N, C-alpha and C positions, 0 to 999 in steps of 0.2 A: 872736583872728585868725581868720576865717572867708572861706570863698570857696572859688573857684579858681585853677588859675595852667595854660594851654596849654603844657606845655614840648614842645619838637622834639628827640624823644631821640634820639641819640648810637646809634651801632656799637655792640656788643660791651657794653653794658650791659642786665640784663634790667628788668625794668620794679621788682623789687625794687629792684634797686640807685638807682633814676632816685630813688624814693620815699626810701629812706635819706642819698641826697644833701639832696633836698630840708629832711626833716626836721633837717638840720646847717645850712641856709642858712638858715633861718625861726628853726632855734632854739624850733623844738614837733614833739611827739610826736603830733600827733594828724595823721596824714595816710594818705592812702589815695590808688586812682586808680578809674577805671574803663579795662575794655580790655586783658589784656595784648597786650604788644609782644612776639613772641620778640627777642633780643640780636642776631640779624643786622638786623632792620626797625630804620627808624626813622620820623622824623614823631610828626605830633599823639596825645601823650598827655594825658589830662584827669585832673589829680591834684586832689583835695579837701582841704581845709585847715578842720581846726578843724570845724565845727556842720554844715559841708558834706560830710562823708563819710555824713553821714545822708542824702543826696539819692543818693547810688551806686544805689539801686536807680530811681532814676527816668531817671537815665542810662544804667547800661548795656545798653540796651534799643534804639541811636538806630543808624541808618542811619551806616555807614562808606565811606570810599572812597579808593580808593588807585592808586596806582601800582606796578605790576609786572614785572620782568624776566623772562622762562621762557627757560632755556639747553635745547635739544634735544636729542636722543643716548642720553641716559637716563635713569634714574630711582635714585631716593638711598632710603636704608631713611628716615631722615625725612620727604623729601620736598621737602627744602630745600638748599643751598648744604652744609648743616652736616654732612648725612649720609655716608655709605658709597656709593658706583653699585652699587646691587644688580641691575642687568643694560647690554650695551652692546650696540647694534644692528648695530654691524661695519661701518657704513658710514664711507666716507671722506669728510670736510670740504666737497667738491664736490658730491658725491650728496647729503648732510645735509640741505646748502644749500637744491641744487635741491625738495627734498621737499617743505620751509619754504617757500620763496617760491613754488610752486608750488600749494599747498595753494587750497583753496575757503572763505577766512577770513573773506567774509559767510556763508557758512555752518555751518561750523563756529566762531563765538562767537553764530551766531542761536541755537545747540544749546544757549545755554550763560544763556542769559537769558530770565527768565523764574522763577515757582516751581519749583525743581530739590527732589530729594532728594539731599542725602549723605551719605556717612558719613564720621564725623570720625577724621582721622591716631588710628594708636595713639601718637606722637609730638606730643600735645596735652596739655592742662593739663584736659581735660576728664573728670568724678566715672564710674566705674561703679562701684556699689557702696559707694562714698566713697573708691575707689583712684584716683588721676590715671593716664591711660593712661600717659603720659611714664615714670611710677615702674616701669609693670609693663614695658614699650616697652624700657627699659633692662638688666631683668635679663633679659633673651629672651624674654617672655613674652607672647605674641599674640592676644587675647581677638578672640570676635563681637564688631562693635559694630553697631547699629539707624541703618538711614540717616536721619536727622532732616531737617527741612525750612527749606530755605531760598533765600531772592528776592536777586537778580541783578536790579537795574532798569537797570544800563546796563553796557555792557562794548563796547569798543574800542581796536581797535587803533591802536596809536601810532606806532609804527614796529618796520622790519622791518633786522634786522642783518647784515651778511654775513660767512663763517668770517674767522678763527677762532672766531668765538663762537658763530654762528647762535641767535640769540637773537630771540624779541618782545618790545616793549613793548606791553602793556595797563593801560586805566584801568577801574575799577570801582567801582561802585557797589553796594552788598550790605549785607543784613541782621547784624544782631548775630549772630555765629555765625556767620558764612561761613567756611571755609578756604582762605584763598588759594593754598593750598600743594593742596589737593586737586583745588580748581577745574585749576588749573599742568599735575598730571597729567593729569588726564580731557580738556584738551588738549592733552598731549603725542601720549594716548592718539587721540585722533581726527583727527591728524596721520599718526598712525602708526611712529610713531619715537621714542617713549618721552619724558619730560621732566621737568622740577625746578624750582620756584624760586628766580633765582639773586639777582633783590634785593626789598626792599619795603620801598614809603614810605607809611605812611599820613599822606595829605594832607586828609583832613576825618572828622571825629568829630560826628556829630548835626550842632548848626549852629557848630560851631566849625572853625576853617581853620588850614592852615597859616601864615597870614598873620598870624594872631595868635599865632602861637605865639612862647617864647622860647628860647633856647639855656639849659643848666643854666651854662654858663659864663658866659653873659652875666648871668645872675638873680644869681651871687655875684656879680660884680662894680660890685651896683647900692650904692648908700651905702643904701638905703629897698628892700631886695628886696618887701618886703609891698606895691608900689606897683606891682608887675605883677598883685595879685590881683584879681581879676573878683570882683563882688559877687552873693552868693549869689540875690536877686531874678533878679539878670539871667541865675543862670545855670540857674535854672529858667524861663528867657521860653517856651519852646515849649509849656509848660502854659498851661490857659487861665485867664486872670487870674476872681478874684473879694475884690473889695474888700467890706472891713465894715465897717461900722459901729462909732464910738466907742466903742456900747455892746456891742457883739460881740468887738472884740480880746480886751479880759481873760478873758471866759469862753473864747475860743475857745483860749488860752494853757492853759486850767484843764480842755481837752479835752473841751468842751460843742461840739454841734453848732448848725449855722443852720439855719433854712428858708430857701427861696428858690424863686424859682416862673422863672427862669432855664433857658433851656432847654439843660439839660445832659443827658449821656448815662449811663448806668447803669453805675455801677464808674467812669466820669470821674476823672482824676487834678486837679487843681487846686491855684494857688497862692492862697493866703489871703493875701492884703495890709491891712495897714491903712491908713488913710485918708493917711498921706507917704506911700505905697508900701515901707514894710518888710516883708521876709518875714518873715508868724509861722509859716507851719505848710503841708503840704502835705495838703488832703484829696483825702475821695469822698465822688463825690454820690452816696447813696441815692435810684434812686428810688420805689421806694414808700414811702417818707416823706418826699422832698422834700427833703433835708436832705441838708447838707455835712459827713461826719466827720472831723475834724482825722486823720488819721494819725499824722504827725512832726510835732512843735512843735519852733518854734525860740526861744532864748532865753529 
C-alpha cells in the first residue's frame, strides 16, 4: 500500500492525531505527512503511505494556500485564538471597527506581498539548537530568533466583518515555512490596533487542493479505504518526467546512474519512470557528468 491521501483535517486534532487515525483505518504503520497544521487549523493535509513516506523531502517545500480570519483589538502570546491576550488597545467596538474599516487595505496588503523577512513565532515547531520553540515557550523561555526569508505570492482581502467580531478574511498563497500567525500580527500592527489569527484553513498544498480532500470520517466509512490513495507516480507529478529505457530500469533500481542529453538544470530532481509509467526512483541531474543519479529508489 503506497501513495498519498489528501485529508481535510478537522479542527481540534493535531497532525500527529490525524496520522494515528489513518494508521488505524488503513491498518498499516508506515504513515507520515508533509506540512504540519496547528490543532485549531483545518484543511488540506498531505498524508504519505508506505514507500511514499520517502517522497516527503520533495513535497514539503511546495507552495501553500490558505484562507484566514484575523481578529483585531488584541494580540495573544501564541499569535492565535488558543493563546492568552497580551495587550488590549482599550477601544470600544465601534471605534475599533471604524479603524479597521477605514484602513487603506490596498496599501497595507501590498506591504506584505513578495519576498519578506519573517521572525518565526515562539509558539512554533521550528527547531533551534535541537529544541522546538514551542517547548521552550511553554516553559516561559523566550529566545532570540533570526528572521527567515519567505514569499507571499498572493494576498487578497475577501471580507470585512463588523462588530462585535471585527475581523477580516484574507486569502494567502505563500512559500512553505510562512507563518500566517505572524502575518496576522504584522497586519494588525500596520492597522495600529493589534490582532491575532482566529481561523485558518489550508485550501491547497502544492498541486493538491481541498476539492480532492476526504474527511477522516468519510475515509473510515469506505469498504475499501485504500481506494482513495493517489499513486506515487501522480504524487511526484510536479517533478519533470525522465523515462527509462527497459535496459536501464533494473540498473536504476540498483542505484546506477543514466547518461542523458536532455536539457536539465544541475541539481534538478526528476521522477524516473519505466516505460509503463511506474515510478522507479527520484533522481538528481549532475550537469558535469550529464547523468541522472537515483537518490530515492522504490520497489
